[in-house]
C-alpha positions, 0 to 999 in steps of 0.5 A, a space after each residue: 758461904 752456900 753450904 753455911 746457908 743451906 739450912 736458911 735456904 731450905 727454910 725460906 724456899 721449901 719449908 715456909 712456902 710448903 706450909 704456907 701453900 698447904 694452908 692456902 690450897 687446903 682452905 680452898 680445896 684445890 687438887 685434893 686428889 692429885 698429890 703432884 699437882 697440889 705439891 706444885 701449887 702449894 710451892 707456888 701459892 706459898 711463895 705468893 703468900 709470903 710475898 703478899 704478907 710481906 707487902 702488907 707488913 712492910 709498906 706501913 713500916 717503911 712509911 712510919 720509918 721503922 727498923 728493918 729488924 721489926 719488919 722481919 719479926 712481924 712478918 715471922 710472927 704473922 706467918 706463925 699465927 697463920 700456921 697455929 690458927 690453921 692447926 687449931 681450927 683444921 686439925 691438920 698439920 701443914 705439908 705432912 698429911 695429905 687427903 686420903 682420896 688421892 687418886 692414883 694415876 698411871 706411872 710416868 715411866 710407862 709412858 715413854 714419849 712423856 718421859 722423853 719429853 720430860 727428860 728434854 725439859 729438865 735438860 733445858 730448864 737445868 741449863 737455864 738454871 746452871 747459867 744463873 748459878 755459875 754465871 752473872 748478869 749485871 745491869 744499871 738497875 743493880 745500882 738501885 735494886 741491889 744496892 738498896 738491898 745491901 744498904 737495908 741488910 747492913 744498916 737496918 734502915 729502909 729507904 732513909 738514904 740514897 743507898 748509891 750516894 748516901 744522900 739523906 732522904 728523910 723528908 719525902 720520896 719522890 721518883 723511884 724512891 716512891 715506887 720502892 716505898 710502895 713496892 719494896 721487893 728489895 727490902 724483901 730480898 734483904 730479909 731473905 739474905 738476913 734469914 739465909 746468912 747470905 749477902 744480898 748480892 750473891 743471893 739475888 744473882 744466884 740462888 733466888 733466880 733459880 727459884 723464881 725460874 722454877 716457880 715460873 715453870 711450875 705455873 706453866 706445867 699447872 697451866 699446861 694440864 688445865 689447857 689440855 685437860 690433864 693430858 700429860 704429854 701435851 702439857 709436858 710438850 707445852 712446857 718444852 716449847 716454852 723453855 725452848 722459846 725462852 732461849 731465843 726470844 731475848 732480843 730486846 730488853 723488854 721481852 719476857 725472855 729477857 726478864 726470865 733469863 737474864 734478871 728475874 731477881 728484879 721485881 718487874 721481871 718477877 711480874 713477868 715470869 711469875 705474876 702474870 703466868 699465875 694470873 692466866 693460870 688462875 683463869 684457865 682453871 676458872 674456865 675449865 672448872 666453871 662454878 669453882 670460884 674459890 680460885 678468885 681468892 688465889 687471884 686475891 693473893 697474887 694481886 697482893 703479891 704483885 703489889 710487892 713486885 713493882 709498881 708495874 705489877 700494881 697496874 698490870 695485875 689489876 688490868 689483867 684480873 678486871 679484863 679477864 674477870 669480865 670475860 669469865 662473868 659474861 661468857 659463863 653468866 656467873 653473875 654472883 661473883 661480880 662482888 668478888 672482883 672489887 675484893 680481888 682488886 683491893 690490893 692494887 687500889 689501895 697501893 696504887 691509890 697510896 702512890 698516887 696520893 704521895 705523888 700529887 702531894 696529898 700525903 707528905 711524909 
């Protein structure tokens, strides 16, 4: 199954996010002079853009009781339109041409200390990825998350029945169903399974965790370079410490290490492993490059993506962005960016408001 799914896996985890990320970073002029860091940011930002666009497509289609196949088709058409418009306007082919002003840096192999630290980092991260690929962790949440993904994948219906009991759910959503309707991460997993020709349970427990874990470490690497003023040794050491601590800080079910290394395929775990680090990285970038407010639009995409992941993502992303924005505006006296904060928080307001209106019965489906 894995061999037959390789073309699909390359498409959804490398080609599409690479192209989407290139479009986003090119429009915002991020890391034009550093090919490695821009490539890492391309993959991270590309996945976030894919998640954000899927949230925008899937939620209305779920509330309108549309077919799952229509969601996949509409999502692919939107991404294709984005690429066509970008190529037409910018006259660039995504992920093929890089900025000619690429700045050459000393090779990593000349810095033995950095090389040794990098090898240690690769060993620890590789071990964590291998555990996901060749091991398996199951818990009670699978009866909801994975069951919904499998049900949607097989029937092309989204949240119309209880995937565990078969009970019809055609009148209204309540409890966890309402949260799933507003943050349909399991529907996204079902779509990935359809595009990669893999069973959703297999995809969610093997390949997807590795991709999400690597995205998280990619963000830590970017943050490390910003925190330590482009010092390669300190940035790698920072990531090495994070990877090492992850192995020993899973003492309860609510720790970040638990989410990252045991069940990162769940939406709330992706918030902890990818969403929160990305928000922190964006503000570290803003603090270091005061005046380059274009990074706020990365925050907009991140907030939109967190809405797909979990109801927790809607609340936490909005809270973190709001608090850190106040700190940035007051600390650097950047009064002209005040109007951008409500725009960045708009996805959380819209989807959080939708959930609340359904919860109190103002919207009945």
